C-alpha positions in Angstrom: -16.5 -48.2 -3.1 -13.3 -49.0 -5.2 -13.8 -46.3 -7.4 -14.4 -43.9 -4.8 -11.2 -44.5 -3.0 -9.9 -44.0 -6.7 -11.2 -40.7 -7.1 -10.1 -39.4 -3.9 -6.5 -40.8 -4.3 -6.6 -38.8 -8.1 -8.1 -35.6 -6.3 -5.3 -35.8 -3.7 -2.5 -36.3 -6.4 -3.9 -33.4 -8.3 -3.9 -31.2 -5.3 -0.3 -32.3 -4.3 0.7 -31.4 -7.9 -1.0 -27.9 -7.9 0.5 -27.1 -4.5 4.1 -28.0 -5.9 3.3 -26.1 -9.0 2.1 -23.2 -6.8 5.3 -23.2 -4.9 7.5 -23.6 -7.9 6.1 -20.4 -9.7 6.3 -18.7 -6.6 10.1 -19.2 -6.1 10.8 -18.5 -9.9 8.7 -15.2 -9.5 10.9 -14.3 -6.4 14.1 -15.1 -7.6 13.3 -13.2 -11.2 12.0 -10.3 -9.1 15.0 -10.1 -7.0 17.1 -10.1 -9.6 15.1 -7.3 -11.7 15.3 -5.2 -8.4 18.9 -5.5 -7.6 20.5 -4.9 -11.0 17.9 -1.9 -11.5 18.8 -0.2 -8.4 22.7 -0.9 -9.0 22.6 0.7 -12.4 20.5 3.6 -11.2 22.8 4.0 -8.4 25.8 3.9 -11.0 24.3 6.4 -13.3 23.6 8.7 -10.1 27.5 8.7 -9.1 28.7 8.9 -12.5 26.3 12.3 -12.8 27.7 13.5 -9.6 31.3 12.7 -10.7 30.6 14.6 -14.3 29.4 17.7 -12.2 32.7 17.8 -10.2 31.4 16.5 -7.2 33.3 14.2 -4.9 32.1 10.7 -3.7 32.9 9.9 -0.2 31.6 6.7 0.2 31.9 5.2 -3.3 30.9 1.4 -2.4 27.7 2.6 -0.1 26.8 4.7 -2.7 27.0 1.9 -5.1 25.2 -0.8 -3.5 23.0 1.4 -1.2 19.4 0.0 -1.0 20.3 -2.8 -3.8 19.1 -5.4 -1.4 15.9 -3.8 -0.7 14.7 -2.9 -4.1 15.4 -6.9 -4.6 13.3 -8.1 -2.0 10.5 -5.5 -3.1 10.2 -6.5 -6.3 10.8 -10.3 -5.7 8.1 -10.1 -2.9 5.7 -8.4 -5.3 5.9 -10.9 -8.2 5.9 -13.9 -5.7 2.7 -12.4 -3.6 0.9 -11.6 -6.9 1.8 -14.7 -8.8 0.8 -16.9 -5.7 -2.5 -15.5 -5.1 -3.4 -15.3 -8.7 -2.6 -19.3 -9.3 -4.4 -20.1 -5.7 -7.6 -18.2 -6.6 -8.2 -20.2 -9.8 -10.8 -22.9 -10.4 -8.1 -25.6 -10.7 -6.8 -25.2 -7.0 -10.2 -24.4 -5.5 -12.5 -27.0 -7.1 -10.6 -29.4 -5.1 -13.4 -29.1 -2.2 -12.2 -26.2 -0.1 -14.8 -23.7 -1.3 -18.7 -23.5 -2.6 -18.7 -22.9 -6.1 -20.3 -19.5 -5.6 -17.2 -18.4 -3.5 -14.9 -19.8 -6.2 -16.6 -17.8 -9.1 -16.0 -14.9 -6.7 -12.3 -15.4 -6.0 -11.9 -16.2 -10.0 -13.7 -13.1 -10.9 -11.6 -11.0 -8.4 -8.7 -12.6 -8.2 -6.6 -9.8 -9.7 -8.0 -7.3 -7.3 -6.9 -9.6 -4.3 -3.4 -10.3 -5.4 -2.6 -6.5 -6.3 -3.9 -5.8 -3.0 -2.0 -8.0 -1.0 1.2 -7.7 -2.9 1.0 -4.2 -1.9 2.5 -5.0 1.1 6.0 -5.7 -0.6 6.5 -1.6 -0.3 7.5 -2.5 3.3 10.7 -3.3 2.0 11.6 0.2 1.0 12.3 3.4 2.6 9.3 5.7 3.3 10.9 8.2 1.0 11.0 5.8 -1.6 7.6 4.6 -1.4 5.9 7.9 -2.6 7.3 7.4 -6.1 5.6 3.8 -6.6 2.3 4.8 -4.4 2.0 7.7 -7.1 2.6 5.7 -10.3 0.0 2.9 -9.0 -2.5 5.6 -8.1 -2.1 7.4 -11.2 -2.4 4.2 -13.7 -5.3 2.7 -11.8 -7.3 6.0 -12.0 -6.5 6.1 -15.6 -7.5 2.3 -16.3 -10.9 2.8 -14.5 -11.6 6.0 -16.0 -11.0 4.2 -19.6 -13.3 1.2 -18.7 -15.9 3.5 -17.3 -15.8 5.3 -20.6 -16.1 2.3 -22.6 -19.1 1.2 -20.3 -20.8 4.6 -21.0 -20.8 5.4 -17.2 -18.5 8.3 -17.6 -18.9 10.8 -20.8 -16.2 11.5 -23.0 -14.8 14.9 -22.4 -12.8 16.5 -25.2 -9.4 17.5 -24.0 -9.8 16.3 -20.6 -6.3 15.4 -20.3 -5.3 19.3 -20.5 -8.3 20.0 -18.3 -6.7 17.5 -15.5 -3.0 19.1 -16.0 -4.3 22.8 -15.7 -6.2 21.7 -12.7 -3.3 19.8 -10.9 -0.5 22.4 -12.0 -3.1 25.1 -10.5 -2.9 22.9 -6.9 1.0 22.5 -7.4 1.7 26.4 -7.8 -0.7 27.4 -5.0 1.1 25.0 -2.7 4.6 26.2 -4.0 3.6 29.8 -3.3 1.8 29.8 0.1 2.8 26.2 1.5 6.2 25.4 0.2 7.5 24.0 3.1 4.7 21.1 2.8 6.3 19.8 -0.7 8.8 17.7 -1.3 11.8 19.8 -1.2 13.5 18.4 -4.9 10.2 19.6 -6.7 10.2 23.0 -4.9 14.2 23.4 -6.1 13.3 22.3 -9.6 10.6 25.2 -9.4 12.5 28.0 -8.1 15.2 27.4 -10.7 12.4 27.8 -13.5 11.5 31.3 -12.1 
């Protein structure tokens, strides 16, 4: 009985220690992400202002344009890293073996923890304006497609196609030019202006 009580106490201490570690790593990731997000956005704002000034444009609201969306980007990157780190840490054997779930569920969580963490951390896009979200969504979709295509090729599920990158550019370019000619209002106007300058 004494041994069982010692085991229970040891198990409880381990669980509490793990929880403290999770909170510590989460706060560290939140702070680091907030710093990266705010400083990165601040730098891009300053560069954007300098480009406008070099072109002779007048900056009406210098302070507003300098700190525009800086806190939102800090919250975005901070929450992204915080959620991702927390979920990955929680869904590890060290935490789940404390009697919360059966071993079959633990192994499932352990294997798919990257997917689950990335899925849940996507909610951090909430901090950005809808117009700004498109950029990050396109990057994530493109990189995800590339990585899993490589994985499928490595497992011989998808065949290796010579010059596939060139074929993809040809197909995507045809869609873009077709849309620009017949449906320009449906496209991002910045990209429309870019295409018009090339003609």
